[in-house]
C-alpha positions, 0 to 999 in steps of 0.5 A: 492481550496483544499490546497495541501497535503504534505506527510512528514507531514503526515507520524507522524500521522501515528501510526496503521501499516496496517491502511492507512489513507484517504489523498484524493478521486478521481474518485471513488478511494480513496488514503492513506497513510499507515505505515507498520510494520512485515506482513499483512495477505495474502488476494485477490482482487478479482474486483480491482488492488492495487497500492502502492508507496513507500515514505520511508523505502522498502516494499516488496509485496509477490504474490503466487499462488498454487505452487510459492511464488514470491515477489517484493521489492519496494525502496522509489520512487518506484510502483507497482501495485497487480493485482487483483485476485492475492493473495498476502501480503505486507511485512515490514523488518522495518518501511515503509511508502506508499500510497495506491490506491483503490476504494473507500469503498472497 
């Protein structure tokens, strides 16, 4: 049997912004915990959705198409799915800790 994962004990181990650490895997997906600082480059995932769940802090997800930029701000305990094919970038005005779920080996 595996042990339960204590998210609060994982947070102090995170030192590299936007370099999520693998916590667990299920059905071909990685569950990762990450630290966000400032902004991550604009990017798109053509083959999968991105799932963000904020643990501590505030995360803004900016999404754009050819004409507009829209954003969603997540507080601790809030979740958002960025659909595949949507150009986006996560932005953190202060340290934010989050769970990221993506297909393994993405």
